[in-house]
N, C-alpha and C positions, 0 to 999 in steps of 0.2 A: 508055301506056308512053313513046311518043315525046315527049309533052308533059312528062312527068316528067324525061326526060333533058335536054330543053331548059332546064327550070327549074333543074336541078342545075348545068348548065354556066354559066348566068347567075350562080348563087350563087357558084360557084368563081371567076368573074372579079371579082365585087364584093367578096367577103370579103378577098382580099389587099389591095385598095386601102383598105378600112376599117381593117384591122390596121396598115397602113403609116401611116395618119393617126394612129391611136391611139398608135403607137410614138414619135411625135415628142415632143420635150421642149416642153411648153407654157410659154411665157415671157410674163410680164406686166411691162412697163416703165412707169415713171412718166411718161416723156416720149417724144415721137416721135423725138428725137435718139437715145435709147437703143434704141428699136425699130429704127431704120435700121441702127445698128451691129450690133445683135444678129442681125438678119436676114442681114447680110453674113457674119458669123462663123459663124452656125449653119447657114446655107444650107438644104438640104433636110431637115436633121435637126431643125429647130425650127419651131414655129408661134408667131408673136409677135403680141401685141396691146399697146396702150398705153392709159394713162389720160388724161393731159393732152393736149390738142390744141396744135399749134404756133401756133395763132392766139389762144391765151388766155394770160393771165398765169400762169406756173407757180407763183407764190407763193399764188395764191388759187384752189384747186381744192376743190370740194365732195366729201365722202365719200359719193357716191351709192350706193344699193343695187345699181345696175347694175355699178358698179366692184367691189363686194364679190362679186358673182356671177362676174365675170371672175377675181378672185383665188381664188375657191373651188377652181377646177380647175387652177390654175397649179402647175407644178413648180418654177419659178424666178421670183422677184420681184426686179426690178432697179431700184435707185434712184440718183439723182444724188448724194445725200448732202449733207454740210455743212449739214444742217437745211433744205434747200430744201423738202422734203416734210413738214416737222414738223407742219403744220396738218391733214393728212389721212391720212398713211400708216398710222399705227397704227390709226386708226378703220376703215380699209378692211380691214386684215389681221385685226383683231379681229372685224369683221363677217363675214369670209369663213369663219371657224372652220377655217382651213387651217393645221394645225400645221407643215407642211413649210416654209412661207415666213415663219415668225416670225424676228425679228432674232436672229442667233446660229446659225440653222440653215443647212445647206448650200443650202437653197432660197431664201435671202435674200442678195442681193449688193449691197453698196455699192461702186460703181465709183470712188469718190473715193480709194481706196487707192492711194498712190503719187503723188498730186497734191500739188504745192506750193502751198498756198492763199495768195492775196493778200488784203490788207486785214484781217489778223488784228487784232482789237481789242487795244490795249495797256493799256486801263483797263476798269474794270467798266462794263457796259452796262445800260441799262434802256429801257423803252418810249418814253421821252421823246426818244430818239435816232432813232426811226423803226425801220424793219425792218432793223436791223443784225444780222448773223449772227455769233454768238460763235466759230464755227469757221472764219471767213473767208468771202470772197465765193464763192457757189456757182456762178457762171456760167462755170466753167472750161472747159466744153465748147466755148466759142467760140474757144479756142486750138486749132488743128488738131493741134498736137503732143500735146495732152492727149487728143485722140480716140484716139491710138495707145495710150495708157495704158488708156483705157476698153475698147478692143478686146482688149487683152491680158488684162485682168481678166475679161472675159466669156469669152474662149477658155479660160482656166484653169478657171473654174467649170463651164462646159459639159463640159470634159474630166473634171472630178471627178464630175459627175453621170452621164456616159456614157463611161467609160474606153475602151470599144471604138471610140469615134469620135474619140479624142484626135488622131490623125493627120490626120483630116479637118478638125477645127477649127484645128489648127496650120497646115495648108496655106492655109486661108482667111485666117487672121491674117497670114501672110506676104504673101498677095495684097493684103490691105487696106493693109499697111504700104508695100508697093512702090508702090501707086497713090497713097497719101498723100504719099510722098516726091517723086514726080513732080509732083503738084499743088502741093506746097509751093514747089518751084522756080518754077512758073508764078505762084503767088499773090505770092510775095516780089518777083518781077520787076515785077508790076503795081503793087505798093504801094511799091516803092523810091522813086519820085519824091516820095512823100508823107511820107517819114520825117522826124520832127521837127515835123510840122504839128500845130497845136492844133485841137481840135474841142470842140464843146459836145454834151452828151448829155441825154436826158430822164431816164433811170434809170441806176443804177449797175450796168449789165449788161456793161460793155465793158472793164474793166481788163485781162483776159487777152488779148483780141483786140488792144487798143491796145499792150500791151507786146510782143506777138509781132511786130507789124508797124510798130512805131516811132511810133505816134500819141501825142499828149499830150492827155489829157482835162483841159480848162481849167476847165469849169464844168458844173453839172447843173441842169436846169430844176426838178427836185424839190428843195426846201430841205433835206429829209432823205429817206432811202430810203423809198419807199412813201407819202410825204406829198405831196398834190397841190400844184402851184405856186401861190404866193400873189402878189398884185400887187407887194408890196414886194420879194420875192425875184426876180421877173422883171425888175424895174428894175435890180437888181444884175447879173443875167445879161446884160442889154442893154449895160450899161456895160463888162463884161468883153469881150463879143464885139466891140464897137466899138473898144475899146482895143487888143485883140490882133489885130484884123482877121481874126477866125475866119470861115471860109468855110461850114462846114456845121453843122447841128444834127441829130444822129443819134438816131433814136428807133424804138421797136418798133411793130409793126403794131397792137397791142391798146390803145395809149394814146390819149387824146383829143388830136387834133392842134391844137386851137384855141390853147393857150398857145404852142406852137412856131411856129405861123403868125403869131401876134401879134408874137413876138420877131423873126421873119424880116422882117416889114414894117418894123419899127423899125431893123433893122440891115443888111438886104440879104443876110443869110446864106441859104443854101439848106437847106430841110428835106428830109432824106433818111430816108424811112420804109422800114425793112427788117424781114424776119422774123429773130428771134433763135433760132428753133427750126425744125426740119424740119416741113413742113406749114403754116408760117405764111403762106406764099403758094403759089400753084400751082407756080411754077418751083422752089421749094425742096423738091423731092420726096424727096431723100435727103441724107445729111450732106454729100457732096461738092458737090451743087448748092446747098445752103444757103450754104456759104462762097463759092461762085461768085457767088451772088446778092448777098450782102453786099458783097463786094469790087467787083463790077460797079457797084452803086448808089453806093458811096462814091466811086469814081474818077470816075464821071459827075457826082456832086455837086460835086467839086472843079473839074471842067472847065467847069461851067456859069458863064456870065458873072455877075458880082456885080451884084445889083440895087441901085441907088442911090436 
């Protein structure tokens, strides 16, 4: 009898914790940036996982069976949108057989709602132009002001899925925005001396960041988005960097550094390798530290003595 009572007591302590875990909204995001923001807004009411890692190119993600299994149990699927996930999203959702997260359902959220896209094509596009996105450049999360739009969209949808927790999500959103506003003051102060400076980039990931902080993207190492640098194009880039006395070449952690290093040797520019997503490097552990990391490396790159 004593042993049975002990067993019963153990079950009573375990069952509530299990039910609490089961009651959380299961969220699957396409990127770690979205995971970071969803965790902040959802707090203890959500369990969040992501598909793409911050250390990989978000344009080229495989629709692995393991991702389909994650999607199978999701209550909410969150994407960047603007066709960033066009190559794998529907394959994962179809493979999951989870009707709740299909496009158009409450369990599917495109957080680009409310974003003002940059680089909207003004003419008909085709594959010869490279990886040009017909709905505009999808790297909008690199503008911290857009992160507030993402957070608001997530809070609204979580409140729709769990109305009894709407106040909780609203409070977390307010906390997120307060913290973001304070960090924006800090980030703008650090970037103010660089306003108007020209930079070279590897890929067309940076228009939103550049516009927010007043940088000017003068040239790209890719001749077209998604097309590896060619010798002829690199010669043109070298000429532009020399002519405009550009100090840094900004590139993401997942690209081959050899072309950028070659250009740097020819021009004296500094190669600045940064994560463009949460998890891209160890220090970019959440959205706030991602922007901290990018700004820290850019300012350090401008301060480095120019190599002649």
